[in-house]
Backbone as CSV, one residue per row, in Angstrom:
resi,resn,N_x,N_y,N_z,CA_x,CA_y,CA_z,C_x,C_y,C_z
1,UNK,2.586,165.111,41.494,2.005,164.080,40.613,3.033,163.730,39.533
2,UNK,3.214,162.457,39.345,4.193,162.035,38.344,3.638,162.236,36.947
3,UNK,4.528,162.161,35.966,4.102,162.306,34.580,3.187,161.161,34.148
4,UNK,3.428,159.957,34.705,2.589,158.800,34.354,1.166,159.012,34.850
5,UNK,1.036,159.473,36.130,-0.298,159.719,36.678,-1.004,160.817,35.902
6,UNK,-0.261,161.838,35.560,-0.845,162.931,34.791,-1.356,162.428,33.434
7,UNK,-0.584,161.559,32.820,-0.987,161.029,31.497,-2.246,160.174,31.605
8,UNK,-2.301,159.314,32.658,-3.463,158.439,32.827,-4.736,159.223,33.123
9,UNK,-4.592,160.370,33.777,-5.764,161.165,34.106,-6.126,162.149,32.999
10,UNK,-5.280,162.263,32.035,-5.512,163.223,30.973,-6.586,162.767,29.995
11,UNK,-7.098,163.644,29.202,-8.152,163.317,28.236,-7.697,162.338,27.165
12,UNK,-6.408,162.370,26.844,-5.952,161.453,25.796,-6.102,160.006,26.227
13,UNK,-5.819,159.674,27.485,-5.967,158.307,27.981,-7.425,157.895,28.000
14,UNK,-8.303,158.784,28.458,-9.737,158.476,28.499,-10.260,158.219,27.100
15,UNK,-9.875,159.081,26.181,-10.311,158.904,24.793,-9.804,157.594,24.217
16,UNK,-8.574,157.241,24.561,-7.993,155.993,24.042,-8.807,154.780,24.499
17,UNK,-9.100,154.711,25.815,-9.825,153.559,26.334,-11.257,153.521,25.813
18,UNK,-11.861,154.674,25.636,-13.211,154.712,25.073,-13.215,154.199,23.632
19,UNK,-12.177,154.567,22.911,-12.064,154.117,21.523,-11.956,152.598,21.448
20,UNK,-11.164,151.988,22.370,-10.964,150.543,22.311,-12.183,149.773,22.803
21,UNK,-13.051,150.424,23.610,-14.257,149.746,24.085,-15.181,149.380,22.935
22,UNK,-15.067,150.054,21.851,-15.934,149.784,20.701,-15.546,148.536,19.942
23,UNK,-14.432,147.872,20.254,-13.998,146.669,19.555,-13.300,147.011,18.252
24,UNK,-13.308,146.041,17.309,-12.658,146.246,16.017,-13.506,147.149,15.128
25,UNK,-12.836,147.893,14.301,-13.559,148.644,13.274,-13.887,147.695,12.130
26,UNK,-14.759,148.112,11.247,-15.150,147.282,10.111,-13.944,146.948,9.237
27,UNK,-13.092,147.912,9.030,-11.904,147.685,8.190,-10.976,146.659,8.834
28,UNK,-10.793,146.775,10.161,-9.938,145.811,10.861,-10.506,144.399,10.763
29,UNK,-11.820,144.283,10.948,-12.465,142.967,10.871,-12.321,142.365,9.478
30,UNK,-12.477,143.205,8.446,-12.344,142.710,7.069,-10.917,142.266,6.779
31,UNK,-9.945,142.989,7.318,-8.547,142.599,7.121,-8.245,141.257,7.786
32,UNK,-8.793,141.066,8.988,-8.595,139.791,9.691,-9.199,138.646,8.888
33,UNK,-10.415,138.841,8.372,-11.072,137.799,7.572,-10.296,137.508,6.293
34,UNK,-9.761,138.557,5.670,-8.992,138.378,4.443,-7.731,137.563,4.695
35,UNK,-7.017,137.901,5.761,-5.803,137.155,6.109,-6.139,135.705,6.437
36,UNK,-7.231,135.484,7.189,-7.645,134.120,7.541,-7.990,133.315,6.299
37,UNK,-8.676,133.947,5.335,-9.047,133.247,4.103,-7.815,132.844,3.303
38,UNK,-6.835,133.744,3.232,-5.595,133.438,2.508,-4.858,132.280,3.170
39,UNK,-4.765,132.324,4.501,-4.076,131.251,5.225,-4.793,129.916,5.057
40,UNK,-6.126,129.931,5.073,-6.889,128.692,4.883,-6.676,128.133,3.477
41,UNK,-6.617,129.038,2.494,-6.380,128.593,1.121,-5.029,127.927,0.958
42,UNK,-4.048,128.410,1.715,-2.713,127.813,1.663,-2.680,126.487,2.414
43,UNK,-3.359,126.438,3.565,-3.270,125.264,4.443,-4.189,124.121,4.042
44,UNK,-5.325,124.426,3.389,-6.335,123.387,3.118,-5.798,122.199,2.316
45,UNK,-5.075,122.414,1.196,-4.561,121.246,0.461,-3.609,120.389,1.294
46,UNK,-2.759,121.044,2.079,-1.832,120.290,2.924,-2.580,119.498,3.981
47,UNK,-3.616,120.104,4.544,-4.409,119.428,5.567,-5.134,118.226,4.975
48,UNK,-5.688,118.398,3.776,-6.385,117.285,3.121,-5.421,116.136,2.837
49,UNK,-4.226,116.473,2.372,-3.222,115.442,2.118,-2.820,114.713,3.385
50,UNK,-2.675,115.464,4.479,-2.306,114.853,5.754,-3.393,113.898,6.229
51,UNK,-4.653,114.321,6.121,-5.775,113.465,6.544,-5.803,112.185,5.712
52,UNK,-5.589,112.323,4.395,-5.607,111.140,3.531,-4.441,110.207,3.857
53,UNK,-3.296,110.763,4.215,-2.159,109.936,4.643,-2.535,109.114,5.874
54,UNK,-3.260,109.737,6.792,-3.680,109.018,8.000,-4.646,107.892,7.659
55,UNK,-5.597,108.162,6.751,-6.531,107.112,6.318,-5.775,105.960,5.655
56,UNK,-4.787,106.308,4.836,-4.000,105.293,4.137,-3.246,104.418,5.136
57,UNK,-2.615,105.039,6.109,-1.862,104.278,7.115,-2.780,103.396,7.954
58,UNK,-3.915,103.950,8.374,-4.848,103.194,9.213,-5.414,101.988,8.475
59,UNK,-5.852,102.193,7.228,-6.431,101.099,6.444,-5.389,100.024,6.143
60,UNK,-4.167,100.454,5.827,-3.090,99.496,5.554,-2.788,98.657,6.789
61,UNK,-2.658,99.318,7.924,-2.353,98.597,9.163,-3.449,97.607,9.529
62,UNK,-4.697,97.964,9.275,-5.811,97.057,9.573,-5.733,95.794,8.724
63,UNK,-5.420,95.960,7.439,-5.319,94.789,6.560,-4.105,93.934,6.905
64,UNK,-2.992,94.572,7.199,-1.798,93.817,7.604,-2.107,92.997,8.852
65,UNK,-2.802,93.596,9.801,-3.171,92.889,11.035,-4.068,91.699,10.744
66,UNK,-4.972,91.849,9.780,-5.870,90.746,9.424,-5.088,89.564,8.843
67,UNK,-4.125,89.845,7.966,-3.291,88.775,7.408,-2.475,88.095,8.509
68,UNK,-1.897,88.897,9.402,-1.117,88.316,10.501,-1.991,87.455,11.404
69,UNK,-3.193,87.943,11.718,-4.098,87.182,12.578,-4.453,85.845,11.948
70,UNK,-4.789,85.865,10.665,-5.172,84.628,9.981,-4.029,83.614,10.007
71,UNK,-2.834,84.068,9.695,-1.687,83.144,9.652,-1.341,82.612,11.041
72,UNK,-1.263,83.502,12.026,-0.894,83.070,13.374,-1.932,82.125,13.974
73,UNK,-3.207,82.415,13.717,-4.263,81.547,14.246,-4.195,80.166,13.612
74,UNK,-3.912,80.115,12.313,-3.794,78.823,11.630,-2.649,77.997,12.221
75,UNK,-1.521,78.642,12.463,-0.359,77.933,13.019,-0.637,77.463,14.445
76,UNK,-1.198,78.340,15.257,-1.417,78.011,16.667,-2.524,76.983,16.874
77,UNK,-3.542,77.021,16.020,-4.680,76.107,16.187,-4.531,74.820,15.382
78,UNK,-3.531,74.780,14.489,-3.331,73.629,13.589,-4.567,73.387,12.725
79,UNK,-5.211,74.493,12.333,-6.381,74.416,11.463,-6.237,75.426,10.334
80,UNK,-6.942,75.165,9.249,-6.948,76.128,8.148,-7.762,77.357,8.554
81,UNK,-7.207,78.519,8.276,-7.906,79.784,8.529,-7.873,80.591,7.240
82,UNK,-9.031,81.089,6.842,-9.114,81.829,5.582,-9.358,83.308,5.813
83,UNK,-8.939,84.081,4.830,-9.171,85.521,4.804,-9.783,85.842,3.448
84,UNK,-10.964,86.456,3.472,-11.621,86.798,2.209,-12.098,88.240,2.250
85,UNK,-12.264,88.832,1.071,-12.932,90.129,0.987,-14.415,89.878,1.190
86,UNK,-15.032,90.641,2.057,-16.452,90.426,2.307,-16.978,91.329,3.393
87,UNK,-18.280,91.352,3.533,-18.925,92.101,4.602,-20.311,91.514,4.844
88,UNK,-20.921,91.933,5.943,-22.244,91.440,6.338,-22.270,89.919,6.434
89,UNK,-21.155,89.356,6.920,-21.122,87.927,7.198,-20.958,87.020,6.007
90,UNK,-20.561,87.554,4.858,-20.393,86.709,3.667,-19.197,87.173,2.847
91,UNK,-18.470,86.204,2.284,-17.370,86.530,1.372,-17.948,87.004,0.044
92,UNK,-17.239,87.892,-0.612,-17.675,88.362,-1.920,-17.513,87.259,-2.964
93,UNK,-18.364,87.315,-3.970,-18.186,86.417,-5.108,-16.986,86.898,-5.921
94,UNK,-16.486,86.035,-6.788,-15.305,86.392,-7.587,-15.564,87.638,-8.428
95,UNK,-16.774,87.766,-8.968,-17.097,88.905,-9.827,-17.184,90.214,-9.041
96,UNK,-17.545,90.109,-7.758,-17.741,91.316,-6.947,-16.638,91.506,-5.910
97,UNK,-15.495,90.843,-6.107,-14.415,90.867,-5.116,-13.917,92.288,-4.896
98,UNK,-13.957,92.754,-3.643,-13.581,94.137,-3.358,-13.092,94.257,-1.915
99,UNK,-11.771,94.347,-1.755,-11.191,94.460,-0.417,-11.592,95.761,0.273
100,UNK,-11.934,96.788,-0.488,-12.260,98.083,0.117,-13.563,98.053,0.901
101,UNK,-14.416,97.055,0.651,-15.702,96.955,1.352,-15.580,96.256,2.702
102,UNK,-14.470,95.577,2.927,-14.285,94.869,4.184,-13.685,93.493,3.966
103,UNK,-13.420,92.793,5.055,-12.830,91.455,4.966,-13.241,90.637,6.176
104,UNK,-13.074,89.318,6.042,-13.468,88.391,7.104,-12.359,87.365,7.301
105,UNK,-11.970,87.146,8.549,-11.038,86.075,8.922,-11.863,84.998,9.618
106,UNK,-11.708,83.737,9.186,-12.538,82.676,9.774,-11.853,81.311,9.689
107,UNK,-12.206,80.436,10.632,-11.778,79.036,10.546,-12.467,78.414,9.337
108,UNK,-11.674,77.773,8.487,-12.221,77.220,7.243,-12.077,75.698,7.273
109,UNK,-13.051,75.031,7.849,-12.953,73.585,8.069,-12.812,72.794,6.769
110,UNK,-13.546,73.207,5.747,-13.471,72.453,4.488,-12.499,73.076,3.479
111,UNK,-11.794,74.120,3.900,-10.741,74.748,3.086,-11.212,75.138,1.690
112,UNK,-12.427,75.701,1.630,-12.929,76.143,0.326,-12.895,77.666,0.172
113,UNK,-12.430,78.366,1.209,-12.331,79.822,1.120,-13.653,80.548,1.225
114,UNK,-14.696,79.850,1.645,-16.036,80.438,1.753,-16.530,80.275,3.186
115,UNK,-17.084,81.328,3.731,-17.659,81.274,5.075,-19.030,80.610,4.978
116,UNK,-19.100,79.357,5.375,-20.361,78.637,5.216,-20.610,77.712,6.404
117,UNK,-21.803,77.118,6.436,-22.148,76.182,7.494,-22.062,76.823,8.865
118,UNK,-21.350,76.146,9.767,-21.214,76.633,11.140,-19.914,77.414,11.352
119,UNK,-19.227,77.726,10.284,-17.989,78.505,10.397,-18.316,79.935,10.846
120,UNK,-17.583,80.397,11.847,-17.847,81.722,12.395,-16.636,82.638,12.210
121,UNK,-16.899,83.916,11.959,-15.786,84.863,11.781,-14.944,85.018,13.044
122,UNK,-13.634,85.088,12.852,-12.715,85.436,13.939,-12.536,86.950,14.012
123,UNK,-12.593,87.575,12.858,-12.464,89.031,12.785,-13.167,89.524,11.532
124,UNK,-13.814,90.662,11.670,-14.459,91.305,10.525,-13.894,92.707,10.384
125,UNK,-13.357,93.013,9.210,-12.839,94.354,8.945,-13.885,95.175,8.227
126,UNK,-13.887,96.480,8.489,-14.929,97.344,7.936,-14.522,98.027,6.638
127,UNK,-13.423,97.645,6.089,-13.014,98.212,4.813,-12.172,99.462,4.969
128,UNK,-11.762,100.004,3.847,-10.888,101.175,3.847,-11.715,102.442,3.666
129,UNK,-11.062,103.573,3.819,-11.733,104.855,3.632,-12.175,105.003,2.180
130,UNK,-13.311,105.647,1.968,-13.896,105.731,0.623,-13.028,106.503,-0.365
131,UNK,-12.120,107.350,0.120,-11.259,108.110,-0.786,-10.034,107.332,-1.252
132,UNK,-9.858,106.115,-0.773,-8.716,105.300,-1.175,-9.097,104.351,-2.304
133,UNK,-8.124,104.062,-3.153,-8.298,103.079,-4.227,-7.630,101.783,-3.775
134,UNK,-8.380,100.685,-3.784,-7.850,99.391,-3.342,-7.948,98.411,-4.505
135,UNK,-6.831,97.793,-4.860,-6.812,96.844,-5.978,-5.825,95.726,-5.682
136,UNK,-6.072,94.578,-6.290,-5.199,93.414,-6.082,-4.908,92.749,-7.415
137,UNK,-3.769,92.048,-7.479,-3.523,91.246,-8.674,-4.279,89.920,-8.541
138,UNK,-4.221,89.106,-9.557,-5.092,87.927,-9.658,-5.083,87.007,-8.440
139,UNK,-3.926,86.635,-7.877,-3.949,85.705,-6.737,-4.695,86.229,-5.518
140,UNK,-4.776,87.548,-5.370,-5.462,88.108,-4.206,-6.843,88.658,-4.552
141,UNK,-7.363,88.249,-5.702,-8.764,88.533,-6.012,-9.611,87.295,-5.734
142,UNK,-9.171,86.546,-4.759,-9.869,85.338,-4.295,-9.434,85.082,-2.856
143,UNK,-10.088,84.181,-2.141,-9.735,83.948,-0.735,-8.300,83.448,-0.570
144,UNK,-7.725,83.791,0.577,-6.411,83.275,0.962,-6.628,82.297,2.110
145,UNK,-6.144,81.074,1.937,-6.288,80.039,2.961,-4.917,79.784,3.576
146,UNK,-4.806,80.002,4.878,-3.549,79.743,5.580,-3.607,78.343,6.186
147,UNK,-2.585,77.556,5.880,-2.535,76.179,6.374,-1.974,76.147,7.796
148,UNK,-1.996,74.968,8.392,-1.471,74.799,9.756,0.023,75.098,9.832
149,UNK,0.713,75.064,8.701,2.141,75.407,8.654,2.367,76.881,8.321
150,UNK,1.275,77.615,8.085,1.383,79.041,7.809,1.489,79.408,6.352
151,UNK,1.472,78.415,5.456,1.559,78.714,4.030,0.251,79.329,3.533
152,UNK,0.361,80.178,2.502,-0.811,80.823,1.915,-1.195,80.101,0.631
153,UNK,-2.437,79.657,0.568,-2.924,78.923,-0.600,-4.217,79.536,-1.116
154,UNK,-4.492,79.247,-2.380,-5.781,79.566,-2.968,-6.689,78.352,-2.824
155,UNK,-8.008,78.534,-2.952,-8.875,77.356,-3.004,-8.422,76.448,-4.148
156,UNK,-8.211,75.195,-3.882,-7.686,74.275,-4.885,-6.240,73.909,-4.625
157,UNK,-5.544,74.688,-3.765,-4.202,74.296,-3.355,-3.050,75.065,-3.955
158,UNK,-3.291,75.920,-4.961,-2.191,76.695,-5.552,-1.697,77.744,-4.556
159,UNK,-0.413,78.104,-4.662,0.121,79.134,-3.779,-0.601,80.464,-4.013
160,UNK,-0.783,81.220,-2.934,-1.545,82.473,-3.016,-0.651,83.705,-2.972
161,UNK,0.582,83.603,-3.450,1.469,84.768,-3.461,0.882,85.849,-4.361
162,UNK,0.814,87.074,-3.857,0.227,88.148,-4.655,0.460,89.503,-4.024
163,UNK,-0.203,90.503,-4.595,0.009,91.893,-4.179,-1.329,92.615,-4.067
164,UNK,-1.501,93.299,-2.939,-2.714,94.078,-2.676,-2.296,95.524,-2.447
165,UNK,-2.867,96.449,-3.228,-2.433,97.853,-3.175,-3.532,98.760,-2.631
166,UNK,-3.152,99.608,-1.676,-4.008,100.687,-1.202,-3.357,101.987,-1.642
167,UNK,-4.137,102.872,-2.240,-3.549,104.046,-2.876,-4.412,105.285,-2.630
168,UNK,-3.750,106.403,-2.365,-4.429,107.689,-2.209,-4.287,108.469,-3.515
169,UNK,-5.398,108.816,-4.175,-5.313,109.506,-5.468,-5.023,111.002,-5.333
170,UNK,-3.962,111.319,-4.622,-3.506,112.698,-4.452,-1.980,112.710,-4.527
171,UNK,-1.397,113.809,-4.995,0.073,113.867,-5.082,0.722,114.069,-3.721
172,UNK,0.503,113.130,-2.818,1.158,113.158,-1.516,2.374,112.239,-1.561
173,UNK,3.276,112.415,-0.624,4.512,111.628,-0.605,4.200,110.157,-0.346
174,UNK,4.704,109.288,-1.227,4.468,107.843,-1.122,2.978,107.555,-0.953
175,UNK,2.244,107.768,-2.036,0.784,107.690,-1.980,0.230,106.277,-2.102
176,UNK,1.094,105.256,-2.143,0.606,103.876,-2.267,1.320,102.954,-1.291
177,UNK,0.566,101.984,-0.783,1.107,100.937,0.089,0.749,99.589,-0.529
178,UNK,1.735,98.743,-0.711,1.515,97.401,-1.247,1.722,96.364,-0.156
179,UNK,0.729,95.502,0.022,0.881,94.335,0.878,1.307,93.194,-0.033
180,UNK,2.517,92.723,0.126,3.063,91.678,-0.738,3.048,90.365,0.041
181,UNK,2.239,89.428,-0.427,2.093,88.133,0.239,2.971,87.102,-0.451
182,UNK,3.843,86.456,0.305,4.690,85.393,-0.247,3.996,84.050,-0.067
183,UNK,4.481,83.035,-0.776,3.855,81.713,-0.660,4.048,81.113,0.732
184,UNK,5.038,81.641,1.471,5.236,81.172,2.846,4.158,81.717,3.780
185,UNK,3.354,82.665,3.266,2.288,83.251,4.060,2.669,84.540,4.755
186,UNK,3.906,84.976,4.568,4.347,86.205,5.231,3.978,87.433,4.392
187,UNK,3.688,88.517,5.103,3.329,89.782,4.457,4.505,90.753,4.549
188,UNK,4.822,91.376,3.418,5.839,92.428,3.384,5.167,93.711,2.903
189,UNK,5.508,94.821,3.505,4.895,96.096,3.140,5.861,96.924,2.304
190,UNK,5.382,97.414,1.163,6.186,98.280,0.300,5.461,99.607,0.105
191,UNK,6.216,100.699,0.103,5.655,102.024,-0.136,6.136,102.525,-1.492
192,UNK,5.215,103.143,-2.240,5.565,103.662,-3.563,5.002,105.063,-3.725
193,UNK,5.628,105.827,-4.608,5.158,107.178,-4.906,4.826,107.255,-6.392
194,UNK,3.522,107.358,-6.692,3.073,107.429,-8.081,2.579,108.832,-8.438
195,UNK,2.966,109.832,-7.650,2.623,111.239,-7.913,1.122,111.459,-8.074
196,UNK,0.351,110.803,-7.247,-1.096,110.991,-7.272,-1.845,109.997,-8.126
197,UNK,-1.140,109.230,-8.958,-1.797,108.198,-9.770,-1.939,106.920,-8.948
198,UNK,-2.862,106.054,-9.370,-3.080,104.780,-8.679,-3.134,103.642,-9.696
199,UNK,-1.978,103.235,-10.226,-1.964,102.141,-11.201,-2.296,100.808,-10.547
200,UNK,-2.732,99.857,-11.363,-3.029,98.515,-10.859,-1.737,97.845,-10.412
201,UNK,-1.804,97.003,-9.397,-0.583,96.323,-8.914,-0.103,95.262,-9.896
């Protein structure tokens, strides 16, 4: 009989396997839980920041797509197309203007920046994540009307060049995205790092 066979048949091997059949001891289980709690405490802030970064990117991309859709549709159809902050089939009033609640892209036959009459939405956005701060400067706190040439105008005909900011109120890297609209109707995206603050654009 080899030494290995002798060892496996010996009482020490039997005792060893019987001991392991009982699973973890209470002390071992507590140590595992303690280590897991420490690791979760270290990882949780990073995970939250990562999730918020994803929300920021997704919401920004959705709004950029809405501006592009409005402009391209206006050029291709040779009709005015408007983009307004709004939800439930209606643009927000000036006092309640809030891009974070959603937006509507629509053919604007009378070029008044309001979804009315028989005008139907081309696209409805559902707004940004509730943990994001969304703010705009004065030109973008009202509807944007894209002309058949692609220019961005306000109701009344003034150019609609402005800035719309989406911001994550956490000290994550580059916590703000600015959609910068030029009078030509083109959108440029800028990233900024405000160390967790969300100043007005």
